[in-house]
Biotite code that builds the C-alpha atoms (Angstrom):
import biotite.structure as struc

atoms = struc.array([
    struc.Atom([-0.206, 0.008, -0.020], chain_id="A", res_id=1, res_name="MET", atom_name="CA", element="C"),
    struc.Atom([1.198, 3.589, -1.025], chain_id="A", res_id=2, res_name="LYS", atom_name="CA", element="C"),
    struc.Atom([2.213, 5.683, 1.718], chain_id="A", res_id=3, res_name="LYS", atom_name="CA", element="C"),
    struc.Atom([0.596, 8.663, -0.292], chain_id="A", res_id=4, res_name="ASP", atom_name="CA", element="C"),
    struc.Atom([-2.791, 7.089, 0.126], chain_id="A", res_id=5, res_name="TYR", atom_name="CA", element="C"),
    struc.Atom([-2.326, 7.038, 3.937], chain_id="A", res_id=6, res_name="ASP", atom_name="CA", element="C"),
    struc.Atom([-2.139, 11.232, 3.486], chain_id="A", res_id=7, res_name="LEU", atom_name="CA", element="C"),
    struc.Atom([-5.260, 10.659, 0.957], chain_id="A", res_id=8, res_name="GLU", atom_name="CA", element="C"),
    struc.Atom([-7.668, 9.152, 3.434], chain_id="A", res_id=9, res_name="VAL", atom_name="CA", element="C"),
    struc.Atom([-6.964, 11.688, 6.232], chain_id="A", res_id=10, res_name="ARG", atom_name="CA", element="C"),
    struc.Atom([-7.277, 14.438, 3.993], chain_id="A", res_id=11, res_name="LYS", atom_name="CA", element="C"),
    struc.Atom([-10.772, 13.033, 2.744], chain_id="A", res_id=12, res_name="ALA", atom_name="CA", element="C"),
    struc.Atom([-11.161, 12.405, 5.465], chain_id="A", res_id=13, res_name="ILE", atom_name="CA", element="C"),
    struc.Atom([-10.842, 15.427, 6.896], chain_id="A", res_id=14, res_name="GLY", atom_name="CA", element="C"),
    struc.Atom([-12.230, 17.769, 3.787], chain_id="A", res_id=15, res_name="LYS", atom_name="CA", element="C"),
    struc.Atom([-15.751, 16.018, 5.017], chain_id="A", res_id=16, res_name="GLN", atom_name="CA", element="C"),
    struc.Atom([-15.587, 17.420, 8.607], chain_id="A", res_id=17, res_name="ILE", atom_name="CA", element="C"),
    struc.Atom([-14.634, 20.546, 7.388], chain_id="A", res_id=18, res_name="LYS", atom_name="CA", element="C"),
    struc.Atom([-17.291, 20.539, 5.337], chain_id="A", res_id=19, res_name="HIS", atom_name="CA", element="C"),
    struc.Atom([-20.273, 19.463, 7.819], chain_id="A", res_id=20, res_name="LEU", atom_name="CA", element="C"),
    struc.Atom([-19.111, 21.479, 10.651], chain_id="A", res_id=21, res_name="ARG", atom_name="CA", element="C"),
    struc.Atom([-19.466, 24.912, 8.670], chain_id="A", res_id=22, res_name="GLU", atom_name="CA", element="C"),
    struc.Atom([-22.621, 24.023, 6.892], chain_id="A", res_id=23, res_name="GLU", atom_name="CA", element="C"),
    struc.Atom([-23.700, 23.647, 10.666], chain_id="A", res_id=24, res_name="ARG", atom_name="CA", element="C"),
    struc.Atom([-21.905, 26.833, 10.907], chain_id="A", res_id=25, res_name="GLY", atom_name="CA", element="C"),
    struc.Atom([-19.703, 25.413, 13.390], chain_id="A", res_id=26, res_name="ILE", atom_name="CA", element="C"),
    struc.Atom([-16.322, 27.237, 14.684], chain_id="A", res_id=27, res_name="SER", atom_name="CA", element="C"),
    struc.Atom([-13.364, 25.239, 15.136], chain_id="A", res_id=28, res_name="GLN", atom_name="CA", element="C"),
    struc.Atom([-13.336, 26.001, 18.763], chain_id="A", res_id=29, res_name="GLU", atom_name="CA", element="C"),
    struc.Atom([-16.952, 25.642, 19.680], chain_id="A", res_id=30, res_name="GLU", atom_name="CA", element="C"),
    struc.Atom([-17.005, 21.958, 17.352], chain_id="A", res_id=31, res_name="PHE", atom_name="CA", element="C"),
    struc.Atom([-13.428, 21.571, 19.822], chain_id="A", res_id=32, res_name="ALA", atom_name="CA", element="C"),
    struc.Atom([-15.684, 21.919, 22.666], chain_id="A", res_id=33, res_name="PHE", atom_name="CA", element="C"),
    struc.Atom([-18.672, 20.210, 21.793], chain_id="A", res_id=34, res_name="LEU", atom_name="CA", element="C"),
    struc.Atom([-16.215, 17.052, 21.093], chain_id="A", res_id=35, res_name="VAL", atom_name="CA", element="C"),
    struc.Atom([-14.091, 17.860, 23.417], chain_id="A", res_id=36, res_name="GLY", atom_name="CA", element="C"),
    struc.Atom([-10.730, 18.213, 22.314], chain_id="A", res_id=37, res_name="ILE", atom_name="CA", element="C"),
    struc.Atom([-8.012, 20.847, 21.460], chain_id="A", res_id=38, res_name="ASP", atom_name="CA", element="C"),
    struc.Atom([-9.101, 23.393, 18.572], chain_id="A", res_id=39, res_name="ARG", atom_name="CA", element="C"),
    struc.Atom([-5.709, 22.623, 17.385], chain_id="A", res_id=40, res_name="THR", atom_name="CA", element="C"),
    struc.Atom([-6.692, 19.061, 16.907], chain_id="A", res_id=41, res_name="TYR", atom_name="CA", element="C"),
    struc.Atom([-9.337, 19.912, 14.775], chain_id="A", res_id=42, res_name="VAL", atom_name="CA", element="C"),
    struc.Atom([-7.145, 21.875, 13.063], chain_id="A", res_id=43, res_name="SER", atom_name="CA", element="C"),
    struc.Atom([-4.626, 18.908, 12.301], chain_id="A", res_id=44, res_name="PHE", atom_name="CA", element="C"),
    struc.Atom([-7.557, 16.516, 11.466], chain_id="A", res_id=45, res_name="ILE", atom_name="CA", element="C"),
    struc.Atom([-9.131, 18.814, 9.393], chain_id="A", res_id=46, res_name="GLU", atom_name="CA", element="C"),
    struc.Atom([-5.974, 19.362, 7.135], chain_id="A", res_id=47, res_name="ARG", atom_name="CA", element="C"),
    struc.Atom([-5.396, 15.834, 7.184], chain_id="A", res_id=48, res_name="GLY", atom_name="CA", element="C"),
    struc.Atom([-2.416, 16.047, 9.640], chain_id="A", res_id=49, res_name="GLU", atom_name="CA", element="C"),
    struc.Atom([-3.371, 14.035, 12.266], chain_id="A", res_id=50, res_name="ARG", atom_name="CA", element="C"),
    struc.Atom([-6.341, 10.367, 12.643], chain_id="A", res_id=51, res_name="SER", atom_name="CA", element="C"),
    struc.Atom([-8.712, 10.701, 14.628], chain_id="A", res_id=52, res_name="PRO", atom_name="CA", element="C"),
    struc.Atom([-9.101, 7.671, 16.653], chain_id="A", res_id=53, res_name="ARG", atom_name="CA", element="C"),
    struc.Atom([-12.659, 5.952, 16.009], chain_id="A", res_id=54, res_name="LEU", atom_name="CA", element="C"),
    struc.Atom([-14.419, 7.361, 19.369], chain_id="A", res_id=55, res_name="PRO", atom_name="CA", element="C"),
    struc.Atom([-13.194, 11.010, 17.945], chain_id="A", res_id=56, res_name="ILE", atom_name="CA", element="C"),
    struc.Atom([-15.104, 10.158, 15.210], chain_id="A", res_id=57, res_name="LEU", atom_name="CA", element="C"),
    struc.Atom([-17.885, 8.850, 17.102], chain_id="A", res_id=58, res_name="TYR", atom_name="CA", element="C"),
    struc.Atom([-18.204, 12.028, 18.803], chain_id="A", res_id=59, res_name="ARG", atom_name="CA", element="C"),
    struc.Atom([-17.366, 14.363, 16.166], chain_id="A", res_id=60, res_name="MET", atom_name="CA", element="C"),
    struc.Atom([-20.210, 12.261, 14.079], chain_id="A", res_id=61, res_name="ALA", atom_name="CA", element="C"),
    struc.Atom([-23.088, 13.037, 17.077], chain_id="A", res_id=62, res_name="ASN", atom_name="CA", element="C"),
    struc.Atom([-22.003, 16.758, 17.370], chain_id="A", res_id=63, res_name="VAL", atom_name="CA", element="C"),
    struc.Atom([-22.849, 17.177, 13.835], chain_id="A", res_id=64, res_name="LEU", atom_name="CA", element="C"),
    struc.Atom([-25.481, 15.044, 14.282], chain_id="A", res_id=65, res_name="GLU", atom_name="CA", element="C"),
    struc.Atom([-25.055, 12.524, 11.611], chain_id="A", res_id=66, res_name="VAL", atom_name="CA", element="C"),
    struc.Atom([-24.378, 8.636, 11.166], chain_id="A", res_id=67, res_name="HIS", atom_name="CA", element="C"),
    struc.Atom([-20.295, 8.164, 11.562], chain_id="A", res_id=68, res_name="PRO", atom_name="CA", element="C"),
    struc.Atom([-20.499, 6.800, 8.724], chain_id="A", res_id=69, res_name="GLY", atom_name="CA", element="C"),
    struc.Atom([-21.047, 9.841, 6.841], chain_id="A", res_id=70, res_name="ALA", atom_name="CA", element="C"),
    struc.Atom([-17.733, 11.026, 8.139], chain_id="A", res_id=71, res_name="LEU", atom_name="CA", element="C"),
    struc.Atom([-15.933, 8.138, 6.171], chain_id="A", res_id=72, res_name="LEU", atom_name="CA", element="C"),
    struc.Atom([-15.556, 8.885, 2.257], chain_id="A", res_id=73, res_name="VAL", atom_name="CA", element="C"),
    struc.Atom([-14.636, 7.106, -0.696], chain_id="A", res_id=74, res_name="GLU", atom_name="CA", element="C"),
    struc.Atom([-10.619, 7.562, -2.264], chain_id="A", res_id=75, res_name="ILE", atom_name="CA", element="C"),
    struc.Atom([-10.958, 7.195, -5.484], chain_id="A", res_id=76, res_name="ASP", atom_name="CA", element="C"),
    struc.Atom([-7.091, 5.750, -6.035], chain_id="A", res_id=77, res_name="GLU", atom_name="CA", element="C"),
    struc.Atom([-7.178, 1.792, -5.608], chain_id="A", res_id=78, res_name="THR", atom_name="CA", element="C"),
    struc.Atom([-4.904, -0.238, -2.220], chain_id="A", res_id=79, res_name="LEU", atom_name="CA", element="C"),
    struc.Atom([-1.910, -1.163, -4.215], chain_id="A", res_id=80, res_name="GLU", atom_name="CA", element="C"),
])
């Protein structure tokens, strides 16, 4: 598996989280508070620099009022 694939996955998930957060009019600071994490961690996740743990993804989905699966998006590249 290519190392770049992991980066693409992180970026795609981060972009989806950011899209859903902004769609709801929630600032990064407010979102971080509601999820119970630091605002800089939200920024890292949204830029694809960090991968949130599964419990954090579930808390994010809860705050965004979506099914946790809505945070996962398809990646066009194939696993190699």
